[in-house]
NUDOLO-320196 format. One record per residue (C-alpha): x, y, z. Coordinates in pm, 1 decimal, decimal comma. Layout:
N
+----------+----------+----------+
!        x !        y !        z !
+----------+----------+----------+
!        X !        Y !        Z !
...
+----------+----------+----------+
% end
This chain:
532
+----------+----------+----------+
!        x !        y !        z !
+----------+----------+----------+
!     -2,6 !     11,7 !     45,1 !
!    114,6 !    334,7 !    -45,8 !
!    -22,7 !    659,2 !      6,6 !
!     -7,9 !   1001,6 !   -176,7 !
!      0,7 !   1336,2 !    -71,0 !
!    -15,2 !   1540,7 !   -409,2 !
!     63,1 !   1896,7 !   -382,9 !
!   -298,2 !   1984,9 !   -434,0 !
!   -307,7 !   1881,7 !   -121,1 !
!    -57,3 !   1993,3 !     23,2 !
!   -107,5 !   2278,8 !      8,1 !
!   -448,6 !   2216,5 !    103,5 !
!   -310,7 !   2160,1 !    465,1 !
!   -273,1 !   2431,0 !    698,8 !
!     37,9 !   2262,4 !    871,4 !
!    255,1 !   2377,6 !   1129,4 !
!    543,4 !   2145,6 !   1086,2 !
!    567,3 !   1886,2 !    884,0 !
!    434,6 !   1623,2 !   1019,3 !
!     92,0 !   1742,2 !   1034,2 !
!    126,9 !   1666,9 !    687,7 !
!     88,9 !   1226,4 !    773,9 !
!   -184,6 !   1338,4 !    980,6 !
!   -422,2 !   1349,2 !    657,6 !
!   -270,7 !    963,2 !    591,4 !
!   -521,4 !    618,7 !    696,1 !
!   -260,5 !    405,5 !    961,9 !
!    -41,9 !    678,1 !   1056,0 !
!      6,8 !    755,3 !   1373,2 !
!    136,8 !   1144,2 !   1523,5 !
!    203,0 !   1193,6 !   1830,0 !
!    304,7 !   1615,6 !   1964,5 !
!    439,5 !   1767,2 !   2256,2 !
!    228,6 !   2063,0 !   2372,8 !
!    191,4 !   2149,9 !   2012,3 !
!    478,8 !   2352,3 !   1823,3 !
!    668,7 !   2331,7 !   2165,9 !
!    735,9 !   1972,3 !   2126,9 !
!    907,4 !   1708,1 !   1873,1 !
!    622,1 !   1491,6 !   1688,6 !
!    679,3 !   1116,1 !   1713,6 !
!    576,9 !    941,0 !   1388,3 !
!    475,2 !    585,2 !   1355,0 !
!    278,2 !    348,4 !   1056,2 !
!     43,7 !     42,3 !   1137,1 !
!     42,6 !    -25,3 !   1545,5 !
!    472,7 !     -9,8 !   1535,2 !
!    531,4 !    207,5 !   1860,4 !
!    612,5 !    504,9 !   1987,0 !
!    991,8 !    390,0 !   2003,4 !
!   1203,2 !    630,4 !   1758,8 !
!   1344,2 !    452,6 !   1450,0 !
!   1106,7 !    248,2 !   1356,3 !
!    949,4 !    447,4 !   1047,1 !
!   1248,9 !    556,4 !    852,9 !
!   1156,7 !    929,6 !    669,6 !
!   1361,3 !   1069,3 !    334,2 !
!   1385,6 !   1400,7 !    215,7 !
!   1383,5 !   1396,4 !   -179,0 !
!   1533,8 !   1058,9 !    -90,5 !
!   1776,2 !   1136,4 !    151,6 !
!   1708,7 !    914,7 !    504,6 !
!   1758,6 !   1195,2 !    788,9 !
!   1665,2 !    899,5 !   1091,0 !
!   2009,4 !   1014,3 !   1308,8 !
!   2161,2 !    701,4 !   1430,5 !
!   2213,3 !    808,5 !   1798,9 !
!   1822,3 !    809,6 !   1872,8 !
!   1667,5 !    711,7 !   1552,8 !
!   1411,6 !   1008,0 !   1564,2 !
!   1347,1 !   1233,1 !   1256,4 !
!   1384,7 !   1641,1 !   1358,7 !
!   1062,6 !   1747,0 !   1270,0 !
!   1078,5 !   2132,4 !   1334,4 !
!   1359,0 !   2144,4 !   1148,0 !
!   1183,4 !   2043,7 !    780,1 !
!   1054,0 !   2336,9 !    675,9 !
!    615,5 !   2232,8 !    522,6 !
!    623,4 !   2506,7 !    319,5 !
!    923,0 !   2378,9 !    107,3 !
!    739,0 !   2016,3 !     86,2 !
!    511,4 !   1959,3 !   -286,5 !
!    427,2 !   1628,0 !   -227,4 !
!    440,3 !   1348,5 !     46,9 !
!    477,1 !    970,9 !     22,4 !
!    375,5 !    735,9 !    219,3 !
!    507,3 !    315,9 !    177,6 !
!    286,3 !     82,9 !    460,2 !
!    503,4 !   -177,4 !    596,5 !
!    828,1 !   -329,8 !    621,8 !
!   1036,2 !   -103,9 !    325,8 !
!   1342,5 !   -292,0 !    444,5 !
!   1437,3 !   -483,9 !    147,0 !
!   1557,0 !   -201,5 !    -29,4 !
!   1582,6 !    102,6 !    256,0 !
!   1712,8 !   -127,3 !    536,0 !
!   1701,4 !    -55,0 !    922,2 !
!   1426,8 !    221,7 !   1063,0 !
!   1204,9 !     49,4 !    691,6 !
!   1056,0 !   -167,9 !    925,3 !
!    725,9 !    -18,8 !    978,8 !
!    701,7 !    149,1 !    685,7 !
!    845,1 !    477,3 !    465,2 !
!    783,0 !    819,0 !    439,5 !
!    937,5 !   1033,4 !    161,8 !
!    916,6 !   1416,1 !    163,5 !
!    950,0 !   1629,7 !   -200,6 !
!   1011,5 !   1966,2 !   -224,9 !
!    920,8 !   2191,0 !   -513,4 !
!   1173,5 !   2192,7 !   -863,6 !
!   1148,7 !   2533,8 !  -1042,9 !
!    950,9 !   2538,1 !  -1264,9 !
!   1000,5 !   2928,0 !  -1374,4 !
!   1229,8 !   3121,3 !  -1472,6 !
!   1192,9 !   3317,2 !  -1204,8 !
!    877,8 !   3301,7 !   -908,8 !
!    876,1 !   3353,3 !   -599,8 !
!    654,5 !   3378,8 !   -277,5 !
!    620,1 !   3543,6 !     85,3 !
!    400,3 !   3474,3 !    351,3 !
!    335,7 !   3623,4 !    743,8 !
!    107,6 !   3472,5 !    986,7 !
!     63,4 !   3571,9 !   1377,1 !
!    -79,3 !   3391,3 !   1625,6 !
!   -168,0 !   3401,8 !   2026,3 !
!     86,1 !   3459,9 !   2249,8 !
!    308,6 !   3698,7 !   1981,6 !
!    308,2 !   3425,5 !   1784,0 !
!    519,0 !   3470,4 !   1363,3 !
!    610,5 !   3254,9 !   1099,4 !
!    771,0 !   3404,7 !    807,7 !
!    821,5 !   3223,4 !    487,1 !
!   1025,3 !   3295,0 !    213,3 !
!   1093,6 !   3157,6 !    -72,0 !
!   1257,1 !   3238,2 !   -492,0 !
!   1346,1 !   3007,2 !   -727,9 !
!   1451,1 !   3005,4 !  -1091,7 !
!   1500,3 !   2767,4 !  -1374,1 !
!   1728,3 !   2818,1 !  -1716,7 !
!   1776,7 !   2570,7 !  -2021,2 !
!   2038,0 !   2347,3 !  -1800,7 !
!   1998,6 !   2517,4 !  -1466,6 !
!   1751,6 !   2556,8 !  -1156,4 !
!   1816,8 !   2718,0 !   -830,8 !
!   1591,2 !   2755,0 !   -515,9 !
!   1612,2 !   2916,0 !   -154,7 !
!   1398,2 !   2922,1 !    100,1 !
!   1390,9 !   3067,3 !    453,3 !
!   1164,4 !   3120,0 !    747,3 !
!   1198,9 !   3267,3 !   1136,4 !
!    911,0 !   3118,9 !   1411,0 !
!    886,5 !   3271,0 !   1715,4 !
!    649,7 !   3303,1 !   1997,9 !
!    644,2 !   3435,2 !   2377,0 !
!    456,6 !   3077,2 !   2467,3 !
!    261,3 !   2967,0 !   2703,3 !
!    214,2 !   2800,5 !   3090,8 !
!    204,2 !   2387,7 !   2997,5 !
!    312,6 !   2331,1 !   3427,3 !
!    -78,6 !   2192,7 !   3503,4 !
!   -257,9 !   2446,3 !   3664,1 !
!   -230,4 !   2240,5 !   4050,3 !
!    159,0 !   2188,0 !   3946,6 !
!    223,9 !   2536,9 !   3917,4 !
!    459,6 !   2780,0 !   4136,5 !
!    714,3 !   2971,0 !   4147,3 !
!    985,3 !   2831,3 !   3942,9 !
!    650,7 !   2734,0 !   3653,0 !
!    774,5 !   3012,0 !   3267,5 !
!    639,7 !   3032,4 !   2983,6 !
!    755,6 !   2748,2 !   2731,4 !
!    913,2 !   3018,2 !   2413,7 !
!   1035,9 !   2930,5 !   2084,2 !
!   1287,8 !   3049,5 !   1881,0 !
!   1373,4 !   2904,1 !   1519,0 !
!   1561,3 !   2976,7 !   1239,3 !
!   1587,8 !   2776,7 !    876,1 !
!   1738,8 !   2846,1 !    605,0 !
!   1804,6 !   2614,2 !    300,7 !
!   1862,0 !   2622,6 !   -129,2 !
!   1941,7 !   2394,6 !   -412,1 !
!   2141,2 !   2383,7 !   -703,5 !
!   2108,2 !   2132,6 !  -1022,1 !
!   2220,6 !   2155,9 !  -1389,8 !
!   2160,5 !   1896,6 !  -1690,6 !
!   2489,9 !   1813,9 !  -1795,5 !
!   2423,9 !   1648,4 !  -2172,2 !
!   2020,3 !   1524,4 !  -2195,8 !
!   2061,4 !   1221,9 !  -1965,3 !
!   2229,5 !   1351,0 !  -1651,2 !
!   2189,9 !   1570,3 !  -1406,8 !
!   2361,0 !   1662,2 !  -1132,4 !
!   2227,7 !   1908,5 !   -820,6 !
!   2375,2 !   2049,8 !   -502,7 !
!   2161,3 !   2144,4 !   -191,0 !
!   2177,8 !   2187,2 !    208,6 !
!   1939,1 !   2345,8 !    464,2 !
!   2071,3 !   2474,6 !    817,8 !
!   1861,9 !   2506,6 !   1149,3 !
!   1865,4 !   2628,5 !   1461,5 !
!   1586,1 !   2600,9 !   1715,0 !
!   1512,0 !   2720,2 !   2081,9 !
!   1214,9 !   2544,3 !   2295,0 !
!   1195,8 !   2636,2 !   2652,8 !
!   1088,9 !   2330,1 !   2846,5 !
!    844,8 !   2490,3 !   3102,0 !
!   1064,5 !   2620,8 !   3424,5 !
!   1347,6 !   2872,8 !   3562,7 !
!   1575,3 !   2789,8 !   3923,0 !
!   1775,7 !   3161,6 !   3734,6 !
!   1676,2 !   3333,2 !   3955,9 !
!   1647,0 !   3191,4 !   4283,7 !
!   2041,9 !   3098,7 !   4418,8 !
!   2349,1 !   3065,6 !   4138,8 !
!   2548,8 !   3315,6 !   4304,1 !
!   2778,2 !   3315,1 !   3925,8 !
!   2561,9 !   3503,1 !   3709,7 !
!   2732,0 !   3280,3 !   3380,9 !
!   2540,9 !   2969,7 !   3537,8 !
!   2216,3 !   3122,2 !   3497,0 !
!   2027,5 !   3098,9 !   3221,6 !
!   1746,3 !   3390,8 !   3211,0 !
!   1451,8 !   3259,0 !   3025,6 !
!   1508,8 !   2908,1 !   3228,4 !
!   1571,7 !   2579,2 !   3083,1 !
!   1541,0 !   2484,2 !   2750,1 !
!   1650,8 !   2259,1 !   2511,8 !
!   1857,9 !   2401,4 !   2108,2 !
!   1898,4 !   2201,1 !   1896,2 !
!   2147,6 !   2381,3 !   1576,6 !
!   2239,9 !   2185,4 !   1266,4 !
!   2301,0 !   2130,4 !    891,3 !
!   2318,6 !   1900,4 !    627,3 !
!   2328,5 !   1871,4 !    328,5 !
!   2388,0 !   1591,3 !    -11,8 !
!   2506,4 !   1580,4 !   -373,2 !
!   2279,3 !   1353,7 !   -615,9 !
!   2345,4 !   1223,2 !   -945,1 !
!   2053,4 !   1127,4 !  -1183,3 !
!   2094,2 !    973,2 !  -1537,9 !
!   2028,0 !    737,5 !  -1809,6 !
!   2382,8 !    517,4 !  -1991,1 !
!   2367,9 !    481,8 !  -2374,2 !
!   2267,6 !     77,2 !  -2244,5 !
!   1968,5 !    193,5 !  -2093,1 !
!   2095,0 !    165,2 !  -1737,3 !
!   1909,4 !    452,0 !  -1511,5 !
!   2160,1 !    526,9 !  -1240,5 !
!   2046,6 !    722,6 !   -890,7 !
!   2315,5 !    806,5 !   -651,5 !
!   2278,7 !    972,0 !   -341,4 !
!   2557,1 !   1160,5 !   -147,0 !
!   2467,0 !   1256,8 !    179,5 !
!   2550,6 !   1374,3 !    566,5 !
!   2378,5 !   1559,7 !    831,8 !
!   2507,6 !   1655,4 !   1205,3 !
!   2357,7 !   1780,6 !   1477,1 !
!   2427,7 !   2030,1 !   1770,8 !
!   2195,6 !   1957,1 !   2113,5 !
!   2192,2 !   2100,6 !   2380,9 !
!   1962,0 !   2076,3 !   2654,5 !
!   1980,9 !   2285,0 !   2979,2 !
!   1834,4 !   2070,0 !   3324,5 !
!   1781,0 !   2276,4 !   3655,5 !
!   1715,3 !   2108,3 !   3906,6 !
!   1657,6 !   2188,4 !   4314,7 !
!   1693,2 !   1942,0 !   4563,8 !
!   1720,7 !   2000,3 !   4970,2 !
!   1656,1 !   2397,6 !   4941,1 !
!   1977,6 !   2298,5 !   4660,8 !
!   2028,9 !   2457,6 !   4313,8 !
!   2210,3 !   2250,5 !   4046,0 !
!   2254,3 !   2262,7 !   3723,7 !
!   2412,8 !   2056,0 !   3405,9 !
!   2382,1 !   2079,2 !   3046,3 !
!   2394,1 !   1750,6 !   2776,3 !
!   2561,1 !   1874,7 !   2489,6 !
!   2547,8 !   1591,3 !   2179,3 !
!   2658,7 !   1606,8 !   1870,5 !
!   2529,0 !   1341,1 !   1646,2 !
!   2640,8 !   1285,5 !   1251,0 !
!   2542,9 !   1076,3 !    949,7 !
!   2680,8 !   1036,0 !    614,5 !
!   2660,1 !    806,7 !    349,2 !
!   2557,4 !    680,3 !    -23,3 !
!   2267,4 !    553,3 !   -137,0 !
!   2283,6 !    438,2 !   -466,9 !
!   2097,4 !    214,7 !   -739,2 !
!   2093,6 !    117,8 !  -1084,1 !
!   1763,3 !      6,5 !  -1286,3 !
!   1713,6 !   -129,9 !  -1652,0 !
!   1445,4 !   -294,7 !  -1869,9 !
!   1492,2 !   -618,2 !  -1991,1 !
!   1187,7 !   -746,5 !  -2154,7 !
!    928,6 !   -838,2 !  -1881,1 !
!   1164,2 !   -738,0 !  -1588,1 !
!   1262,7 !   -503,6 !  -1430,6 !
!   1598,1 !   -502,4 !  -1199,4 !
!   1682,9 !   -308,8 !   -942,9 !
!   1998,8 !   -376,1 !   -742,6 !
!   2181,0 !   -109,0 !   -549,2 !
!   2498,8 !    -37,9 !   -244,4 !
!   2367,9 !    198,1 !     46,7 !
!   2652,3 !    296,2 !    343,7 !
!   2578,8 !    489,5 !    569,8 !
!   2836,9 !    627,8 !    889,9 !
!   2676,8 !    752,7 !   1234,8 !
!   2854,1 !    852,5 !   1497,2 !
!   2768,3 !   1002,9 !   1868,5 !
!   2998,6 !   1264,2 !   2122,7 !
!   2778,7 !   1322,7 !   2412,8 !
!   2830,7 !   1539,3 !   2711,1 !
!   2666,8 !   1598,4 !   3066,2 !
!   2896,7 !   1898,1 !   3131,4 !
!   2781,2 !   1959,2 !   3526,8 !
!   2815,5 !   2358,4 !   3610,1 !
!   2758,8 !   2384,8 !   3950,6 !
!   3014,8 !   2080,1 !   4005,7 !
!   3307,4 !   2010,9 !   3819,0 !
!   3165,5 !   1632,6 !   3695,5 !
!   3181,4 !   1528,2 !   3302,0 !
!   3041,9 !   1237,3 !   3199,8 !
!   3127,6 !   1165,7 !   2798,9 !
!   3001,8 !    895,5 !   2605,9 !
!   3055,5 !    793,1 !   2211,8 !
!   3033,4 !    580,2 !   2026,3 !
!   3025,2 !    477,8 !   1563,4 !
!   2785,9 !    238,2 !   1405,8 !
!   2892,5 !    170,3 !   1064,2 !
!   2611,0 !    -36,6 !    805,7 !
!   2642,8 !   -179,4 !    483,1 !
!   2341,3 !   -273,9 !    289,8 !
!   2289,0 !   -450,3 !   -117,4 !
!   1979,0 !   -587,3 !   -216,7 !
!   1811,8 !   -635,0 !   -557,4 !
!   1470,3 !   -638,5 !   -675,6 !
!   1267,8 !   -731,4 !   -937,7 !
!    979,5 !   -673,5 !  -1046,5 !
!    761,2 !   -859,6 !  -1385,8 !
!    491,1 !   -849,7 !  -1565,6 !
!    357,0 !  -1186,7 !  -1626,2 !
!    295,5 !  -1217,9 !  -1985,2 !
!     52,6 !   -944,5 !  -2126,8 !
!   -159,5 !  -1029,7 !  -1878,0 !
!   -282,8 !   -769,9 !  -1544,2 !
!    -15,8 !   -973,5 !  -1309,3 !
!    295,8 !   -827,5 !  -1161,5 !
!    518,2 !  -1011,4 !   -989,6 !
!    782,8 !   -864,5 !   -760,3 !
!   1056,5 !  -1034,2 !   -560,6 !
!   1369,4 !   -855,4 !   -351,4 !
!   1629,2 !   -961,4 !    -71,9 !
!   1859,7 !   -689,6 !     92,5 !
!   2143,8 !   -852,8 !    254,6 !
!   2296,2 !   -597,7 !    573,8 !
!   2592,9 !   -534,7 !    833,5 !
!   2679,4 !   -314,0 !   1070,7 !
!   2957,1 !   -246,7 !   1289,0 !
!   2961,9 !    -86,3 !   1621,7 !
!   3289,5 !     39,2 !   1746,4 !
!   3451,5 !    332,8 !   1883,4 !
!   3235,5 !    269,5 !   2203,3 !
!   3328,1 !    467,4 !   2555,1 !
!   3126,8 !    579,4 !   2840,8 !
!   3412,7 !    870,2 !   3079,6 !
!   3350,2 !    974,3 !   3399,9 !
!   3591,7 !   1266,1 !   3457,7 !
!   3673,0 !   1481,9 !   3819,3 !
!   3355,7 !   1314,7 !   3977,7 !
!   3182,1 !   1437,8 !   4236,4 !
!   2904,2 !   1319,8 !   4519,0 !
!   2654,4 !   1416,6 !   4178,2 !
!   2834,6 !   1119,5 !   3971,4 !
!   2869,8 !    879,1 !   4207,5 !
!   2672,5 !    632,8 !   4096,0 !
!   2776,4 !    645,7 !   3749,4 !
!   3178,7 !    587,4 !   3793,3 !
!   3186,0 !    279,7 !   3844,5 !
!   3030,0 !    163,0 !   3529,4 !
!   3271,0 !    350,9 !   3308,6 !
!   3450,0 !    126,2 !   3032,1 !
!   3535,0 !    151,1 !   2672,6 !
!   3316,5 !    -74,2 !   2477,2 !
!   3401,4 !   -340,5 !   2264,3 !
!   3296,5 !   -378,3 !   1958,7 !
!   2994,3 !   -534,3 !   1777,3 !
!   2854,2 !   -640,3 !   1526,2 !
!   2540,1 !   -763,1 !   1330,0 !
!   2384,1 !   -878,3 !   1024,6 !
!   2018,9 !   -921,0 !    880,2 !
!   1857,0 !  -1052,2 !    516,9 !
!   1566,9 !   -828,1 !    480,6 !
!   1336,5 !  -1018,2 !    216,2 !
!    982,6 !   -923,5 !     33,5 !
!    748,5 !  -1073,3 !   -206,1 !
!    401,9 !   -970,4 !   -352,8 !
!    133,4 !  -1035,6 !   -636,2 !
!    -81,3 !   -761,1 !   -824,0 !
!   -382,0 !   -791,7 !  -1044,9 !
!   -408,2 !   -432,3 !  -1223,5 !
!   -658,5 !   -345,5 !  -1453,7 !
!   -644,9 !      0,7 !  -1531,6 !
!   -929,4 !    216,1 !  -1470,9 !
!  -1129,9 !    -57,5 !  -1335,8 !
!   -960,6 !   -230,5 !  -1009,5 !
!   -607,3 !   -338,2 !   -857,0 !
!   -602,7 !   -651,0 !   -615,8 !
!   -210,0 !   -709,0 !   -433,3 !
!   -120,4 !   -916,5 !   -179,6 !
!    226,5 !  -1013,6 !    -59,4 !
!    485,6 !  -1070,0 !    224,5 !
!    817,0 !   -846,2 !    365,5 !
!   1035,7 !   -830,3 !    610,0 !
!   1174,1 !   -565,9 !    758,8 !
!   1420,6 !   -428,4 !   1101,9 !
!   1535,6 !   -183,7 !   1307,7 !
!   1894,2 !   -180,4 !   1418,4 !
!   2002,0 !    -72,2 !   1771,0 !
!   2015,0 !    312,6 !   1820,4 !
!   2328,9 !    459,2 !   1966,2 !
!   2186,3 !    582,4 !   2275,3 !
!   2114,9 !    207,1 !   2372,4 !
!   2474,4 !     66,3 !   2244,2 !
!   2674,3 !    295,9 !   2407,1 !
!   2521,3 !    571,9 !   2662,1 !
!   2565,2 !    474,7 !   3049,6 !
!   2304,2 !    744,6 !   3275,7 !
!   1942,2 !    832,0 !   3419,8 !
!   1661,4 !    737,3 !   3294,3 !
!   1276,5 !    794,7 !   3366,3 !
!   1287,2 !    635,8 !   3735,0 !
!   1644,9 !    504,1 !   3751,2 !
!   1946,1 !    436,1 !   3527,1 !
!   2034,4 !    220,8 !   3256,7 !
!   2363,4 !     54,7 !   3120,9 !
!   2495,1 !     79,7 !   2748,1 !
!   2437,6 !   -248,0 !   2582,6 !
!   2663,7 !   -296,8 !   2218,0 !
!   2567,4 !   -632,9 !   2169,0 !
!   2199,4 !   -547,2 !   2099,5 !
!   2049,7 !   -697,4 !   1797,1 !
!   1776,7 !   -573,6 !   1593,7 !
!   1403,8 !   -638,1 !   1602,1 !
!   1215,4 !   -791,0 !   1375,1 !
!    880,5 !   -710,9 !   1192,1 !
!    734,9 !  -1054,9 !    934,2 !
!    407,3 !   -824,7 !    792,5 !
!    141,8 !  -1033,5 !    559,8 !
!    -68,5 !   -763,6 !    360,1 !
!   -411,9 !   -794,0 !    125,0 !
!   -546,1 !   -555,3 !    -45,7 !
!   -661,9 !   -386,7 !   -329,3 !
!   -832,1 !    -55,3 !   -492,5 !
!  -1215,7 !    -18,2 !   -701,0 !
!  -1224,2 !    261,4 !   -933,1 !
!  -1557,5 !    375,5 !   -938,4 !
!  -1544,7 !    606,7 !  -1241,7 !
!  -1307,9 !    879,8 !  -1283,4 !
!  -1338,5 !   1042,3 !   -902,1 !
!  -1454,9 !    767,0 !   -646,7 !
!  -1150,9 !    552,6 !   -530,8 !
!  -1177,4 !    275,9 !   -222,4 !
!   -936,2 !    169,9 !    -68,7 !
!   -945,6 !   -155,8 !    185,9 !
!   -671,3 !   -348,7 !    323,4 !
!   -616,8 !   -608,3 !    619,4 !
!   -261,6 !   -678,7 !    714,0 !
!    -96,7 !   -906,6 !   1053,2 !
!    270,3 !   -898,0 !   1163,3 !
!    472,7 !  -1085,2 !   1403,5 !
!    789,2 !   -860,2 !   1587,3 !
!   1032,2 !  -1095,6 !   1727,3 !
!   1354,2 !   -957,6 !   1927,6 !
!   1172,0 !   -611,2 !   2028,8 !
!   1364,4 !   -382,2 !   2206,8 !
!   1259,3 !   -326,0 !   2652,9 !
!   1439,4 !   -226,8 !   2957,5 !
!   1534,7 !   -488,7 !   3175,4 !
!   1611,6 !   -461,6 !   3486,3 !
!   1940,5 !   -621,4 !   3609,5 !
!   1814,1 !   -737,3 !   3969,6 !
!   2091,4 !   -432,4 !   4083,6 !
!   2010,4 !    -77,3 !   4243,2 !
!   2162,9 !    223,7 !   4371,0 !
!   2141,9 !    547,8 !   4473,8 !
!   2000,9 !    813,8 !   4346,3 !
!   1862,7 !   1169,9 !   4505,8 !
!   1884,9 !    972,2 !   4810,5 !
!   1631,9 !    674,5 !   4679,0 !
!   1748,2 !    364,4 !   4589,1 !
!   1676,8 !    311,4 !   4175,3 !
!   1658,4 !     36,9 !   3951,8 !
!   1913,1 !    -51,1 !   3696,5 !
!   1812,9 !   -166,8 !   3354,6 !
!   1970,6 !   -270,7 !   2992,4 !
!   1809,2 !   -204,1 !   2639,0 !
!   1735,7 !   -627,8 !   2486,3 !
!   1587,5 !   -787,5 !   2315,1 !
!   1350,4 !   -975,3 !   2487,4 !
!    989,3 !   -869,6 !   2334,7 !
!    720,5 !  -1026,1 !   2051,4 !
!    425,0 !   -900,8 !   1932,6 !
!    131,7 !   -931,9 !   1694,5 !
!    -48,7 !   -674,0 !   1527,5 !
!   -361,7 !   -668,1 !   1306,0 !
!   -518,2 !   -392,7 !   1143,3 !
!   -752,8 !   -364,4 !    873,7 !
!   -823,5 !     24,9 !    672,4 !
!   -989,1 !    207,0 !    454,5 !
!   -964,9 !    501,5 !    246,5 !
!  -1254,9 !    653,0 !      6,2 !
!  -1146,9 !    889,0 !   -199,4 !
!  -1419,7 !   1151,0 !   -382,4 !
!  -1298,9 !   1413,5 !   -677,8 !
!  -1631,7 !   1569,5 !   -601,7 !
!  -1567,5 !   1905,4 !   -794,8 !
!  -1259,4 !   2068,9 !   -955,6 !
!  -1069,7 !   2199,3 !   -608,2 !
!  -1284,9 !   2011,1 !   -394,1 !
!  -1148,4 !   1667,6 !   -306,8 !
!  -1310,1 !   1444,2 !     -4,9 !
!  -1160,3 !   1218,1 !    147,2 !
!  -1269,0 !    931,2 !    378,0 !
!  -1050,4 !    714,3 !    601,5 !
!  -1106,8 !    365,0 !    923,6 !
!   -825,3 !    250,7 !   1074,3 !
!   -876,1 !     -2,4 !   1342,0 !
!   -565,4 !   -153,5 !   1462,2 !
!   -449,4 !   -447,8 !   1707,7 !
!   -219,1 !   -506,8 !   1913,7 !
!    -97,3 !   -761,6 !   2200,2 !
!    264,3 !   -752,4 !   2314,3 !
+----------+----------+----------+
% end
């Protein structure tokens, strides 16, 4: 099942953030914190809210981070999206890890006029303002585009009314984003394009202890604690066709995110502060070659990706410094064949991918320790290297009568690679402490699906579908059986491990009616039942 939001639908949705577009797609779950003050988390077909079970692409390039698997939806400009494509169910046979639940591809508009541009300004309550602008152009051989936005808000109190105290402040917002692309056509069948985007955003967490006891003003955060994301990403794309009819596609990409979280607390009348500072980086090559041979469309590809994290807890009211580091190198190769069965309406698709990954350069270090980090000092170590592999098959069959109906059914296997945060970081979690586990293996999901499309004339389409999936080796925190003293209380020690099994079954249906030109009505129903 593939669901597409075309340009007309995208323009009709008043999206504050890029993940708002996904709310219009059946089977998609979108979770977000306090309005745009939080960060979005999306999942497909009951895969759960664990980050990284759904792969997100921007113009075909992955943007999930190896550190936590998540996507910073706030860093994606919603005004620079023209189309949204969603493939439901495991897509690991082509895209590898992170595609266990499905694949989302956000497509930005290509310039089509010699010169065009737009600017928009919106305003809302709590002194909230959003400015967006885009300018683009095209000549016979060159196209270019630049875009930018600025959004700020004084914010509002997100603390529950019965918990508001003198330390509660408004959760403010202040963010910028700039991007651009430049492409050129080399001869007739070859395109080379470069693009880049920069983002910086601060979001207040709703508390401020700075005015209550800090003797050193340099340690104070005047507007209270906040999260700060800043980063840059870029890609170099080549698309072309050889004289032998082979289509080539290659994306060389990279992203780097600097994350800072100001953490203040008040314990026993004493204010403490430490900042979480984390540098998350990813770089890779995603390439493919395809060729039509008779009734076969053959596609093969190589996918290489290296992700790293350099995280630090910097204590400002003591001398402690806690460091966690690690890198994950992943290599995947795949082959797919789409076969038209003679002159019949039948077609068969079969694919297979092999992935191998290596975790290396992992370490957990505590420097200049005091009582603040006493519970961590016994766990400092250089982490061992580790490897894992995964095989992802896919097979499906389709019967398609153009303009009348389409029926399909198939099986696919997907996996989610472990994230660096679970493999390399030892430290605090909600309710206790966790240990790094470099030997963590992937999660797996086997899905069976049947569905179809019924075209009732040119304006009405009914699309039902059923699916059943079984998951193994799911990740979950389990107790090690040990406890330690944290904040004057005994807390359990946990570790992320492969323990879980899950069964997911569901039904979804969508009805699309083009009532009038410019007026499209969509009705969808989705039911999922999960058992862990």
